[in-house]
C-alpha positions as CSV (number, residue, x, y, z in Angstrom):
1,X,-7.2,15.7,-40.1
2,X,-9.8,15.0,-42.3
3,X,-13.1,12.5,-42.4
4,X,-15.2,13.2,-45.3
5,X,-18.8,11.9,-45.3
6,X,-20.4,10.0,-48.4
7,X,-24.2,9.9,-47.6
8,X,-25.8,9.2,-50.9
9,X,-26.9,5.9,-49.4
10,X,-28.6,7.5,-46.6
11,X,-30.9,9.8,-49.4
12,X,-34.0,7.2,-48.8
13,X,-34.4,7.3,-45.0
14,X,-32.3,11.2,-43.8
15,X,-34.0,14.1,-45.7
16,X,-31.6,17.9,-46.7
17,X,-33.7,19.1,-43.9
18,X,-32.4,17.0,-41.3
19,X,-28.3,17.2,-41.9
20,X,-29.7,20.6,-42.0
21,X,-30.8,20.9,-38.9
22,X,-28.1,18.7,-37.3
23,X,-25.4,20.5,-39.0
24,X,-24.6,23.6,-36.3
25,X,-24.0,21.1,-33.4
26,X,-21.7,19.1,-36.0
27,X,-20.2,22.0,-36.2
28,X,-19.5,22.7,-33.1
29,X,-18.0,19.3,-31.9
30,X,-15.6,19.5,-35.2
31,X,-14.3,23.2,-33.9
32,X,-14.2,21.6,-30.1
33,X,-12.3,18.6,-31.5
34,X,-9.5,21.1,-33.5
35,X,-9.3,23.4,-30.4
36,X,-9.2,20.7,-28.0
37,X,-11.2,22.9,-25.6
38,X,-14.3,19.9,-24.7
39,X,-15.4,17.1,-23.0
40,X,-12.4,14.9,-22.4
41,X,-9.8,17.5,-24.0
42,X,-7.1,15.3,-22.1
43,X,-7.0,12.0,-24.5
44,X,-7.4,13.4,-27.8
45,X,-3.3,12.8,-28.7
46,X,-5.0,10.5,-31.3
47,X,-5.7,13.7,-33.5
48,X,-2.4,15.0,-34.6
49,X,-1.4,11.3,-35.1
50,X,1.3,9.5,-37.0
51,X,2.7,13.7,-37.1
52,X,3.2,14.0,-33.6
53,X,4.2,11.0,-30.9
54,X,6.2,10.1,-27.5
55,X,9.6,9.7,-29.2
56,X,10.6,8.2,-26.1
57,X,8.0,5.9,-25.0
58,X,8.0,4.9,-28.6
59,X,11.9,3.8,-28.1
60,X,11.1,2.4,-24.7
61,X,8.2,-0.4,-26.8
62,X,11.0,-0.7,-29.0
63,X,12.9,-1.5,-26.2
64,X,10.9,-4.1,-24.5
65,X,10.0,-5.5,-28.2
66,X,13.3,-6.7,-28.4
67,X,13.8,-8.2,-25.0
68,X,10.7,-10.0,-25.5
69,X,11.7,-11.3,-29.0
70,X,14.6,-12.3,-26.8
71,X,13.6,-14.3,-24.4
72,X,11.1,-15.5,-26.4
73,X,10.7,-19.3,-23.8
74,X,8.2,-16.7,-22.8
75,X,4.8,-17.1,-23.4
76,X,2.7,-14.3,-22.7
77,X,-1.2,-14.1,-22.5
78,X,-3.2,-11.3,-22.4
79,X,-6.9,-11.9,-21.2
80,X,-8.8,-8.6,-21.2
81,X,-12.4,-9.2,-21.2
82,X,-13.3,-5.3,-22.6
83,X,-13.7,-6.2,-26.4
84,X,-12.4,-2.1,-27.4
85,X,-9.3,-2.8,-24.7
86,X,-7.8,-6.0,-25.6
87,X,-8.1,-4.9,-29.1
88,X,-5.7,-1.3,-28.4
89,X,-3.3,-4.6,-27.4
90,X,-3.0,-6.3,-30.6
91,X,-3.2,-3.6,-32.6
92,X,-0.1,-2.7,-30.6
93,X,1.0,-6.3,-30.5
94,X,1.5,-6.7,-34.6
95,X,3.0,-2.7,-34.0
96,X,5.6,-4.4,-32.3
97,X,6.3,-7.5,-33.8
98,X,6.1,-9.1,-31.0
99,X,5.2,-13.2,-31.6
100,X,5.3,-14.9,-27.9
101,X,1.4,-12.7,-27.0
102,X,-1.9,-14.1,-27.3
103,X,-4.9,-12.3,-26.1
104,X,-7.8,-14.2,-24.8
105,X,-11.4,-12.6,-24.5
106,X,-12.8,-13.9,-21.3
107,X,-13.8,-12.6,-17.1
108,X,-10.8,-13.7,-15.2
109,X,-13.5,-15.5,-13.0
110,X,-13.3,-18.3,-15.7
111,X,-9.1,-18.2,-16.2
112,X,-9.9,-22.2,-14.8
113,X,-11.7,-22.9,-18.2
114,X,-8.8,-22.1,-19.8
115,X,-5.2,-22.6,-17.9
116,X,-4.6,-26.3,-16.3
117,X,-4.0,-26.5,-12.7
118,X,-0.1,-25.1,-11.9
119,X,0.2,-24.2,-15.9
120,X,1.5,-20.3,-15.1
121,X,4.4,-19.1,-13.6
122,X,3.4,-15.7,-13.0
123,X,0.6,-13.1,-13.2
124,X,-0.4,-9.8,-13.9
125,X,-2.5,-7.4,-12.4
126,X,-2.6,-4.1,-13.6
127,X,-4.4,-1.3,-12.4
128,X,-7.8,-3.2,-12.0
129,X,-10.7,-1.7,-11.4
130,X,-11.5,-0.8,-7.5
131,X,-14.8,-1.3,-7.2
132,X,-15.2,1.1,-4.1
133,X,-18.5,0.0,-2.7
134,X,-18.6,-2.3,-0.4
135,X,-21.0,-4.8,-2.3
136,X,-19.6,-4.8,-5.4
137,X,-16.1,-5.6,-3.0
138,X,-17.1,-9.3,-4.8
139,X,-15.9,-8.2,-8.4
140,X,-12.0,-6.6,-7.4
141,X,-9.7,-8.7,-9.0
142,X,-8.0,-9.0,-5.6
143,X,-10.8,-10.8,-4.1
144,X,-10.4,-14.1,-2.6
145,X,-12.6,-15.7,-4.6
146,X,-10.3,-15.0,-7.4
147,X,-7.1,-15.5,-5.3
148,X,-8.2,-19.1,-5.2
149,X,-8.8,-19.4,-8.8
150,X,-5.3,-17.7,-9.6
151,X,-3.4,-20.1,-6.9
152,X,-5.2,-22.5,-8.6
153,X,-3.6,-22.5,-12.4
154,X,-0.4,-21.2,-10.5
155,X,2.6,-23.6,-9.8
156,X,3.9,-23.8,-6.3
157,X,7.0,-20.9,-6.2
158,X,4.7,-18.8,-8.8
159,X,3.7,-14.9,-8.6
160,X,0.9,-12.7,-8.2
161,X,2.3,-9.1,-9.1
162,X,-0.1,-6.7,-8.4
163,X,-0.1,-3.0,-8.9
164,X,-2.5,-0.1,-8.5
165,X,-2.6,3.9,-7.5
166,X,-6.0,3.2,-5.7
167,X,-4.6,3.2,-1.6
168,X,-7.1,2.3,-0.4
169,X,-7.7,-1.7,-2.5
170,X,-4.1,-1.8,-2.0
171,X,-3.9,-2.0,2.2
172,X,-7.7,-4.0,1.5
173,X,-5.8,-6.5,-1.0
174,X,-3.0,-7.3,1.4
175,X,-4.8,-8.7,3.8
176,X,-7.2,-10.5,1.6
177,X,-3.7,-12.5,-0.3
178,X,-2.7,-13.5,3.7
179,X,-5.7,-14.4,4.4
180,X,-5.4,-17.0,1.3
181,X,-1.9,-18.4,2.1
182,X,0.2,-15.9,-0.5
183,X,3.3,-15.3,1.2
184,X,3.8,-11.2,-0.2
185,X,7.2,-9.3,-1.0
186,X,8.4,-6.1,-1.4
187,X,5.6,-4.9,-0.8
188,X,6.1,-1.0,-2.0
189,X,3.3,2.1,-1.4
190,X,6.0,4.4,-3.7
191,X,7.1,1.9,-6.7
192,X,9.2,5.1,-8.7
193,X,10.3,7.0,-5.5
194,X,13.9,7.2,-6.5
195,X,13.0,7.0,-10.6
196,X,10.7,4.5,-12.7
197,X,11.0,0.9,-12.3
198,X,10.6,-1.5,-14.1
199,X,8.3,-1.6,-18.0
200,X,5.1,1.0,-17.3
201,X,2.0,0.8,-18.8
202,X,0.6,3.5,-20.1
203,X,-1.6,4.6,-17.4
204,X,1.4,4.3,-14.5
205,X,3.3,6.9,-16.9
206,X,0.4,9.3,-16.5
207,X,0.2,8.6,-12.5
208,X,3.9,9.1,-12.5
209,X,3.7,12.0,-14.1
210,X,1.7,13.7,-12.2
211,X,3.3,12.7,-9.3
212,X,0.2,9.3,-8.2
213,X,2.5,7.1,-5.8
214,X,1.9,3.2,-7.6
215,X,1.8,1.0,-5.2
216,X,2.8,-3.0,-6.0
217,X,3.4,-6.5,-4.9
218,X,4.9,-10.3,-5.2
219,X,2.4,-12.6,-3.8
220,X,4.1,-16.2,-3.7
221,X,2.2,-18.9,-4.0
222,X,4.2,-21.3,-1.5
223,X,1.2,-23.6,-0.4
224,X,-2.2,-25.0,-2.3
225,X,-4.1,-24.8,0.5
226,X,-7.7,-23.2,-0.3
227,X,-8.5,-20.5,2.3
228,X,-10.4,-21.7,4.6
229,X,-14.3,-21.3,4.5
230,X,-15.0,-19.6,8.0
231,X,-12.3,-16.8,7.2
232,X,-14.8,-14.1,5.3
233,X,-15.1,-10.6,6.9
234,X,-16.9,-8.2,5.7
235,X,-15.3,-6.6,2.7
236,X,-14.5,-2.7,4.0
237,X,-14.5,0.3,1.0
238,X,-12.3,0.5,-0.9
239,X,-12.9,4.9,-2.1
240,X,-10.5,6.5,-4.0
């Protein structure tokens, strides 16, 4: 990969000697990228694109895209508040030619402003931030205030599919879900124990390759009755 730098428009702002002063740093950074020896060297796969790529993963993505296209009566809505992550998802969507996937840039706390009551059939929570410190428990996407919002936009019989590699977060989330009258089904602490199950996310594939267990549960809305206000136990730690 070659990168060219044109600094003609910077001449009024940066003197030649300033370029010379930072040249050794630029040279070092270039060397570390090429030799993959610097910080974050395990995330440098993009250096070789599109020359090298995981052909099996690409085939799996195409297969998944074909299945989604064949089931085009399903509308998928991706919710993401981090712009960079959403952009990556949008680029993949274009590459795969998906026509039934749209993106919303918003916080999960705002779902009720975009979806009507009982409008959603299924909601996926994949590898969300565990917010391990006790003082940040209310930020966990499985905290009861979020769960009640999900219940409102989900239909009766609607499901929340929750996956995480964080055992403590998973263990903490299960009773939190039950306290909101969600029925737990297909609870597992090692989803891929006997081989890959379903379509994996990019993170999930890495965890699977490392032998990290994936925890998963399906939480079903069987009633719209809200969690009683008095049932508010102190959140516990969800350390990594």
